[in-house]
C-alpha positions as CSV (number, residue, x, y, z in Angstrom):
1,M,15.1,-25.3,-3.3
2,L,15.2,-21.9,-4.9
3,E,17.5,-19.0,-4.0
4,L,17.0,-15.4,-5.3
5,E,19.5,-12.7,-4.8
6,F,18.5,-9.1,-5.3
7,T,19.1,-5.6,-4.0
8,L,16.2,-3.6,-2.6
9,S,16.3,0.1,-3.3
10,S,14.5,2.8,-1.4
11,D,12.2,3.1,-4.5
12,D,11.2,-0.6,-3.9
13,L,10.3,0.2,-0.3
14,V,8.3,3.3,-1.3
15,A,6.4,1.2,-3.9
16,Y,5.5,-1.4,-1.2
17,N,4.4,1.2,1.2
18,L,2.3,3.0,-1.4
19,F,0.6,-0.3,-2.2
20,A,-0.1,-0.8,1.5
21,V,-1.7,2.6,1.8
22,Y,-3.7,2.4,-1.4
23,K,-4.8,-1.2,-1.4
24,L,-4.7,-2.8,2.0
25,P,-7.8,-2.7,4.3
26,A,-6.2,-0.4,6.8
27,G,-5.4,2.2,4.1
28,L,-8.9,1.9,2.6
29,R,-10.5,2.5,6.0
30,E,-8.3,5.6,6.5
31,L,-9.5,6.8,3.1
32,R,-13.1,6.4,4.1
33,R,-12.5,8.3,7.4
34,Y,-10.7,11.0,5.4
35,R,-13.5,11.3,3.0
36,I,-16.2,11.6,5.7
37,W,-14.3,14.2,7.8
38,L,-13.4,16.3,4.7
39,M,-17.0,16.2,3.6
40,L,-18.3,17.3,7.0
41,L,-15.6,20.0,7.4
42,V,-16.3,21.5,4.0
43,A,-20.1,21.4,4.5
44,V,-20.1,23.0,7.9
45,A,-17.5,25.6,6.9
46,S,-19.3,26.6,3.7
47,F,-22.7,26.7,5.5
48,A,-21.3,28.9,8.3
49,I,-19.6,31.3,5.8
50,V,-22.7,31.8,3.8
51,V,-25.0,32.2,6.8
52,I,-22.7,34.6,8.6
53,G,-21.7,36.5,5.5
54,F,-25.0,36.8,3.7
55,G,-27.7,35.6,6.1
56,K,-29.2,33.2,3.5
57,V,-30.0,29.8,4.9
58,V,-31.2,28.3,1.6
59,A,-28.1,29.5,-0.2
60,A,-26.0,28.2,2.6
61,L,-27.6,24.7,2.4
62,I,-27.1,24.6,-1.4
63,T,-23.4,25.8,-1.0
64,A,-22.8,23.2,1.8
65,S,-24.3,20.4,-0.4
66,V,-22.2,21.4,-3.4
67,G,-19.1,21.7,-1.2
68,A,-19.7,18.3,0.4
69,L,-20.1,16.7,-3.0
70,L,-16.9,18.2,-4.3
71,A,-15.1,17.1,-1.1
72,V,-16.3,13.5,-1.6
73,L,-15.2,13.5,-5.3
74,L,-11.8,15.1,-4.6
75,A,-11.0,13.1,-1.4
76,P,-9.4,10.1,-3.1
77,W,-7.1,12.3,-5.1
78,L,-6.2,14.4,-2.1
79,W,-5.7,11.3,0.1
80,R,-3.3,9.7,-2.5
81,R,-1.4,12.9,-2.7
82,H,-1.1,13.2,1.1
83,A,-0.1,9.5,1.5
84,R,2.5,9.8,-1.2
85,S,4.1,12.8,0.3
86,K,4.1,11.1,3.7
87,V,5.7,7.9,2.4
88,L,8.3,9.9,0.5
89,R,9.1,11.9,3.7
90,L,9.5,8.6,5.6
91,A,11.8,7.3,2.9
92,R,14.0,10.5,3.1
93,E,14.2,9.8,6.9
94,N,15.1,6.1,6.2
95,A,12.1,5.0,8.2
96,L,10.6,2.6,5.7
97,G,13.2,-0.1,6.1
98,T,16.8,-0.7,5.1
99,P,17.6,-0.9,1.4
100,G,20.4,-3.3,0.4
101,Y,21.3,-6.8,-0.6
102,H,18.8,-9.6,0.1
103,R,18.9,-13.4,-0.4
104,L,15.5,-15.2,-0.5
105,R,15.6,-18.9,0.1
106,V,12.6,-21.0,-0.7
107,D,12.4,-24.6,0.4
108,K,9.8,-27.2,1.5
109,E,9.4,-25.5,4.9
110,G,8.8,-22.0,3.5
111,L,10.7,-18.8,2.7
112,T,13.6,-17.1,4.4
113,D,14.6,-13.5,3.5
114,E,18.1,-12.5,4.7
115,G,18.7,-8.8,4.4
116,P,20.6,-5.9,6.1
117,D,18.3,-6.0,9.1
118,G,18.6,-9.8,9.6
119,A,16.6,-12.8,8.5
120,I,12.8,-13.1,8.3
121,G,11.3,-16.6,7.9
122,A,7.8,-17.7,7.1
123,T,6.5,-21.2,6.8
124,W,4.1,-22.0,4.0
125,D,1.1,-22.0,6.2
126,R,2.0,-18.5,7.6
127,L,1.8,-16.8,4.2
128,Q,-1.2,-14.6,3.7
129,R,-1.2,-13.9,0.0
130,V,1.0,-13.1,-3.0
131,E,0.5,-9.9,-5.1
132,Q,2.0,-9.6,-8.5
133,L,2.6,-6.0,-9.4
134,S,4.1,-4.6,-12.6
135,R,7.5,-4.0,-11.0
136,H,7.4,-6.1,-7.8
137,L,6.2,-9.3,-6.3
138,L,4.9,-9.0,-2.8
139,V,4.7,-12.1,-0.6
140,F,2.7,-11.2,2.5
141,T,3.8,-12.9,5.7
142,G,1.2,-11.0,7.8
143,L,-1.6,-8.5,7.3
144,V,0.8,-5.7,6.4
145,E,4.2,-7.3,6.4
146,A,5.6,-8.5,3.1
147,I,8.7,-9.7,1.4
148,V,9.3,-7.3,-1.5
149,I,10.9,-8.9,-4.6
150,P,11.8,-6.6,-7.4
151,R,11.0,-8.1,-10.9
152,T,14.6,-7.2,-11.9
153,V,15.5,-10.7,-10.6
154,G,14.2,-11.9,-13.9
155,D,10.9,-13.4,-15.3
156,A,12.3,-16.9,-15.2
157,R,13.2,-16.6,-11.5
158,I,9.8,-15.1,-10.7
159,A,8.1,-17.9,-12.6
160,D,10.1,-20.5,-10.6
161,L,9.0,-18.9,-7.3
162,M,5.4,-18.7,-8.4
163,R,5.5,-22.4,-9.3
164,L,6.7,-23.2,-5.8
165,V,4.0,-21.0,-4.3
166,E,1.4,-22.7,-6.4
167,A,2.7,-26.1,-5.4
168,H,2.5,-25.3,-1.7
169,R,-0.3,-22.7,-1.5
170,P,-2.4,-22.4,-4.6
171,D,-5.0,-20.4,-2.7
172,L,-2.5,-17.4,-2.5
173,L,-2.2,-16.5,-6.1
174,S,-3.6,-13.2,-7.4
175,V,-2.8,-11.0,-10.3
176,R,-2.5,-7.3,-10.3
177,A,-1.4,-4.9,-13.0
């Protein structure tokens, strides 16, 4: 059995939510939608402005094409900026979760995370994956639900946890920078 004690800050919750927006399939689908709609909006608007303003269809097509290309290239940056401001706003409203003291217990059955909002348990077979980030370890108990463990618990404790994960579910391990 392993027991980790740590305090989650609102910065830890922001980091998890940004990871979810940037890396999980739902966030990536949203980026694709954003990119397509932005491209269409810019192309149609620039085409209409040039045709109405100057009456030149060929110039309008060229302008719409260039505008659409710029929109496609800038969409990921704009999306990340929008997502970050949205997550930070939610953090200010305390809508990302409750920061505070957590105790993670790991045993032969699985993991149990006790925090300010109560306890969350997951058996080994319920775990989806483990993501190792530079400042956090994310143990996914569902498609978008994860136990967030700050690396401030210490490298030795993280290594102990990873050994237990490897012993019970070697298929879950992944490495991220």
